[in-house]
C-alpha positions, 0 to 999 in steps of 0.5 A: 070391821074392825079386824083387832076386835074380831079376832079378840073376840074369836079369842075370848069365845073359844077361851071362854066358851070351851072351858064352861062346856068342859064344867056344864056338860063333861063334870057337871060342876057350875063353880068350875063352869062360873069361875073358867069362863070368868076368868078367861074373859076377865084376863081377855076382855077386861086386862090390859096387858100389853108389851113383848109376849113373854111379858104378858104371859108372865103377868097372867101367871101372876094375875092367876097367883093373886086370884087363888088367894082372892078366889079363897079368901071371898070363898071361905067368907062369902056366906057372912054377911059382916065377913064378906065386906070385909074381904072384899074392902081390904083386898079392893083396898090392896090391889087398888093401892099397887096401882102406884106400882104402874105398868101391869099393876095398873092395866090388870087392877079391875081384873084382880078385884073381879075374882074377889067380887066374884067369890064373894057375891056368890056364896055357897059352900067352903066345899065349892072351894076346889071346884072354883079354884081348878075352874080359875087355874083351867080359864086361866091357862086356856087365856094365856094359851090363846093369847100366845097362838091365835092371832098374838096381839100388839096392844102398845101404844107405842108413839115412837115411831111418830117420835121417830120420825119428827127425830129424823126428820129435825135431823134431815133439818140440819143436815140438808142444805134443800127443803129445811122448812118441809122437813120441819113441817113434817117434825111438827105436824108429827109431834103435834101428832103424838100429842093428840094420841096422848090426850086422847081419852081411853084406857092407858096406864093410870100411874106413869112409868119410866117410859111413859115419863120419859116420852113426855120429856122427849116431846117436850124436847122435840117442842124445844128443839122445833124452836130452835131449829125453825129459827136457823130455818127463818134466819138463815145464818152462816155458822162459825167454825165454832159451833160445827162440833155441837152441830154435828153433836146434834145430827148424832143425837138424833139420829141415836134417837131416830134409831131406837124409836123406829125399833131399830138398834142403838147407834150411839151410847146416849149418856156418852152423848151428854158428857160430849156436850156438857165438855163442849159448851165451855170449849165451843166457847173458848173457841169463838171468842180465841179465832172469832170475827175480828169485827164486833157486830159479826162477832156477837152473830157469831155468839148468838148463833152459838149460842142456840147451837148449844141450846139445841145440841142440850136439847137434842143429847137430851132428846136421845136420851130419853127416846133410850130409855123411852124405848125400854132401854136403860143408860149406860150411866147415872146422869143427871137428866134421867138418873133420879127416875132410875138410881134406884133398884126396883124393890127400892122405887116400888117401897118408894111408891108405896110409902109416898102415897100413904097419904091422903094427897095421893090420888091413889090413896083416895082412889083406893079407899074411894073403890074399897068402900065402894065394893064393900057398901055393895056387898053389905046392900046385898047381903041386907036386903038378899039379893038374888045374884049380887055379885052383879051389883058389886060388879056394878059398883066395880064398873062404875065407881072413878076417881070423880064424881063428874067421871063416876056420874059418866060411866054410870049413864054409860053402864045404865045405857048399855045394861038397858040395851042389853036387857033389850037384846036379852029379852028377845033371847030369852023368849025366843029360846025359852027353855031350849039350852040348846039355843043357849049352847049356839049362841054362846059362841056367837054372844062371847064374840059379840060382848068383846068386839062390841066393848072394843068397838063401842066403848062402855055402852057397847061392852055394857049391853054385851056383856048383860046379853052374855050372863043370861046365855052363860045362866041360861045354860046353867038353869032354866032362864025366863025374862025376869033374868033379864030385869034381874039384871037391870036391878043390880046394875041400877043398885050397884050404879048407884053405889058407885055415883054416892061413893064418887059424890061424898068421897073427894069428888074433884078426883085428879082433873080437880088436883090438877092444877093446883099440882101443875101450879107447884111445878111452875113455882119450883122449876120457877124458884130453880131458874130465879136461883140459876139467873141470880148466880150467873148475873152475881147476885147469888149463890150456886144453887144447891141440889134441893131445888131440883129435887123438889121440882123433881117430886113436884113433876112426878104428881104432874103427871100422876094426875094427869095420867089419871084425869086423862084416863078417865075422860074426866069432864073436869079436864076441859080441853085435853091437849091442853095440859100436856102442852103445861106440863111440857111448858113447865119442865122446860122452864125447868130444864131450861136452866142446867144448860147454863149452868156449863157457863163461869160465873158472871161472865156480864160482869167480868165482860163490863156489861154492867147495864145489860146485867141489870137490863137482864134482871130486871127482865128475869125478875119479870119473867118469875112474876110472870110464872108466879102469876100463872100458878096463882091464875091455875089454883084459882081457875082463872085467866093470867095477865098476859104476857108480854114477850121479849125486851128489846135490847139491842142498844144495850147488846151493841154498848157490851160488845162495844165494851168486851172486845176490847178489854182483855179476856173480855171475848170470852165473857162477851160469849157467855153473857150473849148466851145469858141474853139469848137464855132469858130471851127465851125464857120470855118466850115460854112465859109468853107460849104458857100464858097464851095456852092458859087463856085459851081455856077452859081448863077448869077450876083449880079449886076445890077437891 
């Protein structure tokens, strides 16, 4: 038996049954009973408030405050056949659109919408409003009480421990002389597990928070470190003295990441580590130029090993910073790797998100319109055909409607199957209990527990079956029940599901999964443009890149993260292989980030080293690499496999000629260190292109057309 689901069911049984019994048998007020029980049920079964207990209780309090407003609006318009659909549509749009703010605004969306659905779907005179508000307050208070006192639940889906173990294993790879391959395998296994959990279907926040974005980047950081450190494990070479400070910095950075991800206190300031890396990179290059081996061949090996140590230090310090943010902490000072996500105040961030998503290109804007249209349409049908228990129709629509027609249809089938199962069980309950309300009292707590337990352990089908039985028992306690009540429940769910499916087909049927390939293609193109500009500057073919490229790439990365999070949360069949998409996002972000660490190089080191042939070769290779990435982006948009990538180009002859020329020239050794760092960067770009194209060719990814 699932212990967490068992306890969740008991919490709900206590919080729902007590206020229902008080309203029904003590106060004799059905409106109090219904709103108190549904409030408690919504907060404990439908909402997904994780995190620290004070934050969760605060989220419950804010939800109740908003619910009181929505219950008031819904009740005063509930008997108006045109006013109530308008109120439902406006309220549903506002609440659904607020998901762009992320965090608890995502987790509580359906719960908040449920209050306006419940109050408009059950028409009553305005004098019943007081009892409805009292029931909402009572149910919310009891839900908060049992949340805090009855087996307080940790629901943070924290990937930190796995990422922390990966960081610790990579640290051990750098400091241990023995079993380095074993530590590397541990790190690789942990990162692979994190990727699988990120891509696994299930409820999650549909709009990435800053911590979520940092977690995605952290996984990419660790992937890069696996590759770079793995290279030193496979090809062990002596560490040149100039590289020792960089390796020490990498060890301290990974230790800092492991500490905060494991739940400990920070052992170092990640911003200071990043600053140290930017200072060390040019200093270590100068140190190698001054004190490196006099033999040209050995010096070239030392320069390449120093370049790898620089890449490792750059990735490790970024991992420390991303781990700091992913664990819920803010950096001590601005840093270009993270500041664009944190520089604004919370109010500025909220306003930017609200303004930025007011476009038909936004998944959240489209989804808010879809939800509003679906619920308003369902309520219009309830009034037009005078459907009894119209609340069930609108609730079924809310349960079914998703961001894409494919997921809406899938959810509709699950809802109908669960309702059919619940109908059979409810029929048995009604026929067994007949008019004996005492049996319903006995069954109430058991049915509440069963409904929540089934939802936790058997997903939407189990939850819908349990909920069908629950509403039959609840209404059986309010009025004599018979088998037709269960049948009406089935009929209303069918109508509501049909409305949800129809809206899903008509309004932007492809949803976030249909937009994801094009969004990822745009990110690849922006990152490719940044790499092309940086390479032109370093190779003496262009000016220094401006900040506009980074701003455009950051905006593209945010859009991909948004689309990916929503599509994964809805288990979209259009996604193809779910685990491929986080990897593609990491590949694209890595392409962008790869240009950052070479920014510390002096301009035109190849010209200073007297290596025109190597410079020309690298320029040609960068053109081929960027063309390959552009082809991958085009393939993403078309939903076809990209051309196969060729991999690293042999250049030993050009490197040997460059080394021989540079070491004989005045100041040539320092320029040679920079030149070989660029060559190492280009080789990594070639390897990255191979990874991305192989991932795309493995498919299936789904087509990027439509939406």
